[in-house]
C-alpha positions in Angstrom: 39.3 -52.0 -152.4 39.4 -53.9 -155.7 39.9 -57.2 -155.2 42.7 -58.9 -157.1 41.8 -62.0 -158.8 44.1 -64.6 -159.7 42.4 -66.9 -162.2 43.7 -70.4 -162.4 42.9 -72.6 -165.3 42.6 -76.4 -164.8 42.6 -79.2 -167.4 40.0 -82.1 -167.6 42.5 -84.9 -167.5 44.9 -85.0 -164.7 47.8 -87.1 -165.7 47.8 -86.5 -169.6 47.4 -82.6 -168.6 50.6 -82.7 -166.6 52.4 -84.5 -169.4 51.1 -82.0 -171.8 51.9 -78.9 -170.1 55.5 -80.1 -169.3 55.9 -80.8 -172.9 54.5 -77.5 -174.1 56.9 -75.6 -171.7 59.7 -77.2 -172.9 58.9 -77.1 -176.8 57.4 -73.5 -176.9 59.6 -72.1 -173.8 56.4 -70.4 -172.1 56.4 -69.1 -168.5 53.6 -71.3 -167.1 54.0 -72.1 -163.6 52.2 -75.4 -162.6 50.2 -75.6 -159.2 49.1 -78.9 -157.9 45.9 -78.3 -155.9 46.3 -81.3 -152.9 42.6 -81.4 -152.6 41.1 -81.7 -156.1 42.3 -83.8 -159.0 42.8 -81.0 -161.8 45.8 -79.2 -162.0 46.1 -75.5 -162.0 48.4 -73.0 -163.5 49.0 -69.1 -163.1 47.7 -67.2 -166.0 50.5 -64.6 -167.3 50.2 -62.0 -170.0 52.0 -63.2 -173.5 55.2 -61.2 -173.6 56.4 -63.0 -176.7 55.3 -62.9 -180.2 55.5 -65.0 -183.2 58.4 -64.1 -186.0 57.9 -64.9 -189.6 60.4 -64.7 -192.3 58.9 -63.4 -195.9 60.7 -63.0 -199.1 60.7 -59.4 -200.5 62.3 -57.5 -203.4 64.3 -53.9 -203.5 62.9 -51.6 -206.1 63.8 -48.1 -207.0 61.9 -45.4 -205.1 61.6 -43.5 -208.5 62.0 -44.8 -212.3 61.7 -42.6 -215.2 61.3 -44.3 -218.8 62.8 -42.0 -221.4 60.4 -41.9 -224.8 60.5 -39.6 -227.5 56.9 -37.7 -227.7 57.5 -36.7 -231.4 58.7 -38.6 -234.6 62.5 -37.7 -234.7 65.8 -38.9 -234.9 68.3 -39.2 -232.1 70.9 -36.5 -232.6 73.1 -36.5 -229.6 73.4 -38.9 -226.4 74.8 -37.5 -223.6 74.6 -40.4 -221.0 75.2 -44.2 -221.1 74.8 -47.0 -218.5 76.2 -46.4 -215.3 76.1 -42.9 -215.8 75.0 -40.7 -212.7 72.8 -37.8 -213.5 71.3 -34.7 -211.8 68.1 -33.3 -212.0 67.7 -31.2 -215.0 71.1 -32.7 -217.1 70.6 -33.3 -220.7 70.2 -37.0 -221.7 69.3 -37.0 -225.3 68.8 -34.5 -228.1 66.3 -35.5 -231.0 66.2 -33.7 -234.5 62.9 -33.1 -236.4 63.6 -30.9 -239.5 60.0 -30.5 -240.2 59.3 -28.8 -237.0 62.1 -26.7 -237.3 61.0 -25.8 -240.8 57.3 -25.2 -239.7 58.7 -22.5 -236.8 60.6 -20.6 -239.6 57.4 -20.5 -241.8 55.3 -19.3 -239.0 57.7 -16.9 -237.9 57.6 -15.3 -241.6 54.1 -15.3 -241.5 54.1 -13.4 -238.1 56.3 -10.7 -239.4 54.6 -10.2 -242.5 51.2 -10.0 -240.7 52.5 -7.6 -237.9 53.1 -5.0 -241.1 49.6 -5.6 -242.4 48.0 -5.2 -238.7 50.2 -2.1 -238.0 48.9 -0.6 -241.3 45.4 -1.4 -240.5 45.8 0.3 -237.2 47.3 3.3 -238.5 44.8 3.6 -241.4 41.8 3.5 -238.9 43.4 6.1 -236.4 43.6 8.6 -239.6 40.2 8.0 -240.7 39.0 8.3 -236.8 40.8 11.7 -236.4 39.3 12.9 -239.8 35.6 11.7 -239.0 35.6 14.6 -236.0 34.8 16.7 -239.0 31.3 16.4 -239.6 30.5 15.1 -243.3 33.8 14.2 -244.3 33.9 10.4 -243.5 31.0 8.1 -243.2 30.1 6.0 -240.3 29.9 3.0 -242.4 33.6 3.5 -243.8 34.9 4.0 -240.4 33.1 0.8 -239.2 34.5 -1.4 -242.1 38.4 0.0 -241.1 37.7 -0.9 -237.4 36.6 -4.5 -238.3 39.6 -5.0 -240.6 41.9 -3.5 -238.0 40.3 -6.2 -235.3 40.3 -9.2 -237.9 44.2 -8.4 -238.6 44.7 -8.2 -235.0 43.1 -11.3 -234.3 45.2 -13.3 -237.0 48.1 -12.1 -235.8 47.7 -13.4 -232.2 46.6 -16.7 -233.8 49.7 -17.1 -235.8 51.5 -16.2 -232.5 49.5 -19.1 -230.6 50.5 -21.6 -233.2 54.3 -20.6 -233.1 54.1 -21.0 -229.3 52.2 -24.4 -229.7 55.0 -25.5 -232.0 57.6 -24.2 -229.7 56.4 -26.3 -227.0 56.3 -29.4 -229.4 60.0 -28.4 -230.5 60.7 -28.4 -226.6 60.2 -32.3 -226.7 63.4 -32.9 -228.6 65.2 -32.1 -225.7 65.2 -34.9 -223.0 66.4 -34.1 -219.7 66.5 -36.1 -216.3 63.7 -35.4 -214.1 65.4 -36.3 -210.9 69.1 -37.5 -209.7 69.6 -40.9 -210.6 71.7 -43.4 -212.5 71.0 -44.5 -216.1 70.3 -48.2 -216.0 69.3 -49.1 -219.7 70.2 -47.5 -223.1 68.1 -48.9 -226.0 69.0 -46.4 -228.8 71.8 -44.9 -231.0 72.6 -41.8 -232.9 70.6 -41.3 -235.9 67.8 -43.9 -235.1 64.4 -43.0 -236.0 62.3 -42.7 -232.6 58.7 -41.6 -231.8 55.4 -42.9 -230.5 54.5 -45.1 -233.3 58.0 -46.8 -233.6 59.4 -47.5 -230.2 59.0 -50.7 -228.4 61.3 -49.7 -225.6 62.2 -46.7 -223.8 65.4 -44.8 -225.1 66.8 -44.8 -221.5 65.8 -45.9 -218.1 66.8 -43.9 -215.1 66.4 -45.2 -211.4 66.9 -43.5 -208.2 69.1 -46.0 -206.4 70.0 -43.5 -203.6 66.5 -44.4 -202.3 64.9 -47.8 -202.6 61.7 -49.4 -201.3 61.7 -52.6 -199.8 58.3 -54.3 -201.2 57.0 -57.6 -199.6 53.3 -59.4 -199.8 52.0 -60.6 -196.4 49.4 -63.2 -196.7 46.1 -62.6 -195.3 46.9 -64.8 -192.1 49.7 -62.3 -191.0 48.2 -58.9 -192.5 46.3 -58.0 -189.5 49.2 -58.2 -187.1 51.5 -55.9 -189.3 51.0 -52.3 -188.6 52.8 -49.0 -190.2 55.7 -48.1 -187.9 56.4 -51.8 -187.0 60.0 -52.6 -186.9 61.6 -55.1 -189.3 64.8 -56.5 -190.2 66.1 -58.1 -193.6 69.0 -59.8 -195.1 70.1 -60.1 -198.6 70.9 -63.4 -200.2 74.0 -62.0 -202.1 75.4 -60.2 -199.2 76.1 -62.6 -196.8 76.1 -61.8 -193.2 74.6 -58.5 -193.7 71.4 -57.4 -191.5 69.6 -54.3 -192.2 66.7 -52.6 -190.1 63.6 -50.5 -191.6 60.2 -50.0 -190.5 57.0 -50.5 -191.9 56.2 -47.0 -194.0 52.8 -47.9 -195.7 50.3 -50.7 -196.5 48.1 -51.0 -199.1 45.1 -51.4 -197.4 43.6 -54.2 -199.6 44.5 -57.9 -200.7 45.6 -58.7 -204.0 42.8 -60.9 -205.4 45.2 -63.4 -207.3 47.6 -63.7 -203.9 45.3 -62.9 -201.3 48.1 -60.8 -199.5 48.6 -57.2 -198.6 51.6 -55.1 -200.1 53.7 -53.7 -197.6 56.7 -51.3 -198.3 59.7 -49.9 -196.3 61.7 -46.9 -197.3 65.5 -47.4 -197.4 68.1 -44.8 -197.4 70.5 -46.5 -199.7 73.6 -44.1 -198.8 76.5 -46.2 -199.7 74.8 -47.6 -202.7 75.6 -51.5 -201.4 72.0 -52.1 -202.3 70.7 -52.5 -205.7 67.1 -52.3 -207.3 65.9 -55.9 -207.9 67.8 -57.7 -205.1 65.8 -60.3 -203.4 65.6 -60.3 -199.6 64.4 -62.4 -196.6 62.3 -60.1 -194.2 61.9 -60.9 -190.6 59.0 -59.1 -189.0 57.4 -59.9 -185.5 53.5 -60.4 -185.5 52.4 -58.1 -182.7 48.7 -58.0 -181.5 47.2 -54.9 -180.2 45.4 -56.3 -177.4 46.6 -58.4 -174.5 46.9 -61.9 -175.0 47.7 -65.1 -172.9 49.4 -68.2 -173.8 47.6 -71.7 -172.6 47.6 -75.2 -173.6 45.3 -76.4 -176.2 44.2 -78.9 -173.5 42.9 -76.1 -171.4 40.2 -75.0 -173.9 36.9 -76.5 -174.1 34.9 -75.9 -177.5 31.2 -76.3 -177.6 28.3 -75.5 -179.9 28.0 -72.1 -177.6 31.4 -71.0 -178.1 35.1 -71.6 -176.6 35.8 -71.1 -173.0 38.3 -72.1 -170.0 37.5 -72.8 -166.5 39.2 -70.5 -163.7 39.5 -71.1 -160.1 39.0 -67.9 -158.0 38.7 -67.9 -154.2 38.0 -71.5 -154.3 35.2 -71.4 -156.9 35.3 -72.4 -160.4 33.9 -70.2 -163.2 33.5 -70.6 -166.7 35.0 -67.9 -169.2 34.5 -67.4 -172.7 37.4 -66.8 -175.0 38.7 -66.0 -178.5 41.5 -67.7 -180.3 44.1 -65.5 -181.5 46.6 -67.9 -182.8 47.8 -71.4 -182.5 51.4 -72.8 -182.4 51.7 -76.2 -182.0 50.0 -77.3 -178.6 50.2 -73.9 -177.2 47.2 -71.6 -177.9 47.2 -67.6 -177.7 43.8 -66.3 -176.3 42.0 -63.2 -175.3 39.0 -62.9 -173.0 37.6 -60.8 -170.0 40.3 -61.6 -167.6 43.7 -60.4 -166.2 46.8 -62.0 -165.1 
């Protein structure tokens, strides 16, 4: 059978160690059972796995899951405005109609050219077909004349197709004069009026801003020190400074996977369903998150650790024999140190 090893760590100074351990137990509320060895001076304690994890509170911000800035793609005038600040819109709803008279004039001109050239093309097709039928009688129509008519027919058809393509392209441009909502949300900004000139070269601000405030993102930056302990799927809670007494729960939805070079922190987001619309984009939140470690760790007094040039170790007592075990520090919390190594409870 595999022997159960009960490792017991001792501290170098007896009286000072006892005082330190009792003080740490009161301050950090760790479950360390002190055992006094009657035959040896050092004092021992039963090593137990850490079942508590530190909790940190970090500032965060609520942002809309989606935001759409409405801009005009062509130089035009604002004709009608169908929504204003606070208006709830659905996907596909008309927001703003623009007017560009020169585009309408170009469409009319191209359409007239298409109609005129359709007649020319039809005549070329009929003329070629007649001569083709007549050429079946040998000696009446030369091959050279027939080739010229065929070439003219093909040229007229190509010109007609080019005019139709120009009309389609201009129709797409005219479609930019109708601005619609790409998703359901609320209008949070309006920066234009009827009759205002707008377009890529004259706009400093978007005509409108739409935000999806029914779905929010809780966005916080976790410092390099804490980032390794926050995992996707971890639970967290947050409170809003302007909503006193309200506590909301969420989970970590995604991590950026890199540190911001300026802040040396990792961006973490949680998806929030804002069904009752009590939360607003831009609110400041205080997030509480527990820093869990993926490996089994143990809490020991800092005085139980010996740090040398060869590493950090503790002394264990097993079956009346002492043994030096190398350990690695995970975290330090005052006089208590969280460690991990090749040992069990």
